[in-house]
C-alpha positions in Angstrom: -11.8 -96.3 30.5 -9.7 -94.5 33.2 -7.6 -96.8 35.2 -8.5 -97.3 38.9 -6.0 -97.4 41.7 -4.8 -100.8 43.0 -4.4 -101.2 46.7 -2.6 -104.5 46.1 0.0 -102.9 43.9 0.4 -100.0 46.4 0.9 -102.4 49.2 3.6 -104.4 47.4 5.3 -101.2 46.2 5.4 -99.8 49.8 6.8 -103.1 51.2 9.5 -103.0 48.5 10.4 -99.4 49.3 10.9 -100.2 53.0 12.8 -103.4 52.2 15.0 -101.4 49.8 16.3 -99.4 52.7 16.3 -101.9 55.6 15.8 -105.6 54.6 17.9 -107.2 51.8 16.3 -110.6 52.3 12.8 -109.3 51.9 13.9 -107.1 49.0 15.2 -110.2 47.1 11.8 -111.8 47.4 10.0 -108.8 46.1 12.2 -108.2 43.1 11.8 -110.2 39.9 14.3 -112.9 39.1 14.1 -112.1 35.4 17.3 -110.9 33.8 15.2 -108.1 32.4 15.1 -106.5 35.9 16.4 -102.9 35.8 17.1 -100.7 38.8 18.2 -97.1 38.8 19.6 -95.6 42.0 20.3 -92.1 43.1 23.9 -91.8 42.0 24.8 -91.4 38.3 26.6 -94.7 38.3 23.8 -96.7 39.9 22.2 -98.5 36.9 21.9 -102.2 37.6 20.8 -104.9 35.1 19.4 -108.2 36.4 18.8 -109.4 40.0 22.3 -110.8 40.7 24.1 -107.5 40.0 21.5 -105.4 41.8 21.2 -107.6 44.9 25.0 -108.0 45.2 25.6 -104.2 45.1 22.6 -103.3 47.2 23.4 -105.7 50.1 26.8 -104.1 50.3 25.3 -100.6 50.3 23.0 -101.6 53.1 25.9 -102.6 55.2 27.8 -99.5 54.4 24.8 -97.2 55.3 24.0 -99.1 58.5 27.6 -98.9 59.8 28.4 -95.4 58.7 25.1 -93.6 59.6 23.4 -96.0 62.0 20.2 -95.6 60.0 17.1 -96.4 62.1 13.5 -97.0 60.8 12.4 -93.8 62.4 14.8 -92.0 60.1 12.8 -93.1 57.0 9.1 -92.6 56.2 7.0 -93.5 53.3 4.8 -90.4 52.7 2.6 -91.3 49.7 2.0 -94.3 47.5 -0.1 -94.4 44.4 -0.5 -97.6 42.3 -2.4 -98.8 39.3 -3.0 -102.2 37.5 -3.7 -103.2 34.0 -3.9 -106.9 33.5 -0.6 -108.6 34.6 1.3 -105.3 35.0 1.1 -102.7 37.6 3.0 -99.4 38.4 3.4 -97.2 41.3 4.8 -93.8 42.3 6.0 -93.1 45.8 7.3 -90.2 47.9 9.5 -90.7 51.0 11.6 -88.7 53.5 15.1 -89.7 54.7 16.6 -88.0 57.7 20.3 -88.2 58.3 22.6 -86.1 60.5 23.4 -84.0 57.5 20.0 -83.2 56.0 16.3 -84.2 55.6 15.8 -85.3 52.0 12.6 -85.7 50.0 12.9 -88.7 47.7 10.8 -90.0 44.8 10.5 -93.5 43.5 8.7 -95.3 40.6 8.2 -99.0 40.1 6.8 -101.3 37.4 5.5 -104.6 38.6 4.2 -107.8 36.9 2.5 -110.9 38.1 4.9 -113.8 38.2 3.2 -117.1 39.1 0.4 -115.1 40.7 2.7 -112.9 42.8 3.5 -109.3 42.2 7.2 -108.7 41.7 9.1 -105.5 40.7 10.6 -105.6 37.2 11.8 -102.0 37.1 12.6 -99.6 39.9 13.8 -95.9 39.9 14.9 -93.7 42.7 15.4 -89.9 42.3 16.0 -86.7 44.2 14.2 -83.6 42.8 16.4 -81.2 41.0 15.4 -77.6 40.3 14.6 -76.9 36.6 17.0 -74.0 36.7 19.9 -76.5 37.2 18.9 -78.6 34.2 17.5 -76.0 31.7 18.8 -72.8 33.0 15.3 -71.3 33.5 12.4 -71.8 35.9 9.8 -73.8 34.0 6.0 -73.9 34.8 5.6 -77.1 36.9 1.9 -77.3 37.9 -1.5 -76.1 37.0 -1.4 -73.8 39.9 1.8 -72.2 38.5 0.0 -71.8 35.2 -2.8 -69.9 36.9 -0.3 -67.8 38.8 1.5 -66.9 35.6 -1.8 -65.8 34.0 -2.7 -63.7 37.0 0.7 -62.1 36.9 0.0 -61.2 33.3 -3.2 -59.6 34.4 -1.3 -57.3 36.7 1.0 -56.2 33.9 -1.6 -55.4 31.3 -3.6 -52.2 31.3 -7.3 -52.9 31.3 -7.9 -49.9 29.2 -5.9 -51.5 26.3 -8.0 -54.7 26.2 -11.3 -55.4 24.5 -14.1 -57.2 26.4 -16.1 -60.2 25.2 -17.7 -63.5 26.2 -15.7 -66.7 25.5 -15.6 -70.3 26.6 -12.2 -71.3 27.9 -10.8 -74.8 28.0 -7.8 -75.6 30.2 -5.9 -78.9 29.8 -3.3 -80.4 32.1 -1.2 -83.5 31.8 -1.5 -85.4 35.1 1.7 -86.3 37.0 3.9 -85.1 34.2 7.0 -84.7 36.4 6.8 -88.4 37.5 6.4 -89.5 33.9 9.4 -87.4 32.8 11.5 -89.1 35.5 10.3 -92.5 34.3 10.9 -92.1 30.5 13.6 -89.4 30.4 13.6 -85.8 29.1 14.1 -86.7 25.4 11.2 -89.1 25.3 9.0 -86.6 27.2 9.9 -83.8 24.9 8.7 -85.8 21.9 5.6 -87.0 23.7 4.5 -83.5 24.8 5.3 -82.1 21.3 2.9 -84.7 19.8 0.3 -83.9 22.4 0.5 -80.2 21.6 0.1 -80.9 17.9 -3.0 -83.0 18.6 -4.5 -80.1 20.7 -3.8 -77.6 17.9 -5.4 -79.8 15.2 -8.5 -80.6 17.2 -8.9 -76.9 18.4 -8.6 -75.6 14.8 -11.1 -78.1 13.5 -13.7 -76.7 16.0 -13.0 -73.1 15.2 -11.1 -72.4 18.4 -7.9 -70.7 19.3 -4.9 -72.0 21.2 -4.1 -69.1 23.4 -1.0 -70.6 25.0 1.0 -73.6 26.0 2.7 -73.4 29.3 4.6 -76.4 30.6 2.3 -79.4 30.3 -0.9 -77.4 30.2 -2.8 -75.4 27.5 -5.4 -72.7 27.4 -7.9 -72.7 24.5 -10.6 -70.2 23.6 -13.9 -70.6 21.8 -16.8 -68.4 20.8 -19.1 -71.5 20.9 -19.5 -73.4 24.2 -20.5 -76.5 22.3 -17.4 -76.4 20.2 -15.3 -76.1 23.4 -17.0 -79.3 24.8 -16.6 -81.2 21.5 -12.9 -80.2 21.5 -12.4 -81.4 25.1 -14.1 -84.8 24.4 -12.0 -85.3 21.2 -8.8 -84.5 23.1 -9.6 -87.2 25.7 -10.5 -89.7 23.1 -7.2 -89.2 21.3 -5.3 -89.3 24.6 -6.8 -92.5 26.0 -4.1 -94.8 24.7 -1.2 -92.5 25.7 1.1 -93.0 28.6 -0.5 -90.1 30.4 -3.9 -88.8 31.5 -5.2 -85.3 30.9 -7.6 -83.4 33.1 -9.8 -80.7 31.4 -11.9 -77.8 32.8 -14.3 -75.6 30.9 -15.9 -72.3 31.9 -17.7 -69.5 30.1 -17.7 -65.8 30.9 -16.5 -62.3 30.2 -12.8 -61.9 29.3 -10.4 -59.1 28.5 -8.8 -59.7 25.1 -5.4 -58.3 24.2 -3.4 -58.9 21.1 -2.1 -62.3 22.2 -3.8 -63.2 25.5 -7.0 -63.5 27.5 -7.3 -62.0 31.0 -9.7 -61.8 33.9 -11.6 -63.7 36.5 -13.1 -66.1 33.9 -9.6 -67.3 33.0 -8.8 -68.0 36.7 -12.0 -69.9 37.2 -11.6 -72.0 34.1 -8.1 -73.0 35.3 -9.5 -73.9 38.8 -12.3 -76.0 37.3 -9.6 -78.0 35.4 -7.6 -78.4 38.7 -10.8 -79.9 40.2 -11.1 -82.5 37.5 -10.0 -86.0 38.0 -7.4 -87.7 35.8 -8.9 -88.4 32.3 -11.9 -86.3 33.3 -13.8 -83.3 31.9 -15.4 -80.8 34.2 -17.8 -78.0 33.3 -18.8 -75.0 35.3 -22.5 -74.6 35.8 -22.4 -71.6 33.6 -21.1 -73.6 30.6 -23.5 -76.5 31.4 -26.5 -74.1 31.3 -25.3 -72.7 27.9 -24.9 -76.0 26.1 -28.2 -77.5 27.4 -28.9 -80.9 25.9 -26.3 -81.7 23.3 -26.8 -84.8 21.3 -26.0 -88.0 23.2 -23.8 -86.2 25.7 -24.2 -87.5 29.2 -23.5 -85.7 32.4 -22.5 -87.0 35.8 -23.8 -85.8 39.2 -23.1 -82.2 39.8 -20.6 -81.4 42.6 -20.3 -78.5 45.0 -16.7 -77.6 45.5 -14.5 -74.8 46.8 -12.1 -73.4 44.1 -8.8 -72.1 45.3 -8.6 -68.3 45.2 -12.3 -67.9 44.5 -14.8 -67.0 47.2 -17.8 -69.3 48.2 -18.6 -72.7 46.6 -19.2 -73.5 43.0 -21.1 -76.2 41.1 -19.2 -78.2 38.6 -20.5 -81.0 36.4 -18.5 -83.9 35.0 -19.0 -85.1 31.4 -19.3 -88.9 30.8 -17.3 -88.6 27.5 -16.8 -92.3 27.0 
């Protein structure tokens, strides 16, 4: 079952973030007293173990920042908080903005919380400043599903239509939700292993249903099927095998005419399938109305209420239908 957001976890995480910047006394009450507490700061050397080490250094830092920069509350804003709960544990991701005389900086934060004597306290905290992929990998990597769509549309512009064959296909787009935040949380090496396993899972399931993996780009994939029902079965199986992972996947499916080259699929159908995926919630599967009409009734498959949405880059509104795959 997909996890639901927790307003309580979000509230505690936001209070902790504000206290981290301004209020050491409140911060001490919000952090766990367990020796297993771990806090990662912005600087390379800021890796603190246990509450005593962390609070001692952080209180000193607060005094240093307050004297040197005269930091005011108006200089810091919490822009977005998203939190979830599973039993006695919760986790949150946060975005904030810090304004100093030198610059305006966008910051990112993650937190793991647990209930201690009925009170939420932070057991792990991580601050980071976004760094361009070029600085880390030497190349500009695909970062979002929108980037994936843009790269496909760029390919359309470079390929001569006269060299491509036409045909009707059902396309499946998958996208790992919040992959950048997860990478920050677990580290690049762990993420590389995780996404590699996920891609292997997608390849296996797609092949079993007679489909083709057209491409992997970043944390997304594009799959193609001659059978719309095979495409739906693949999407459902991917979700079932991902449900116990550390990440959620959103999936979109659309059927239509495509242009087929030796190693790619091009055209408006590709664009729309990607946009349907972008409109899917975390751990969800969305069908275009075209695909829904093609598969009709399919065993015990249940559909949710149709939705009328605008799809970025496409004119008018479009009907999409969620699958109750659980």
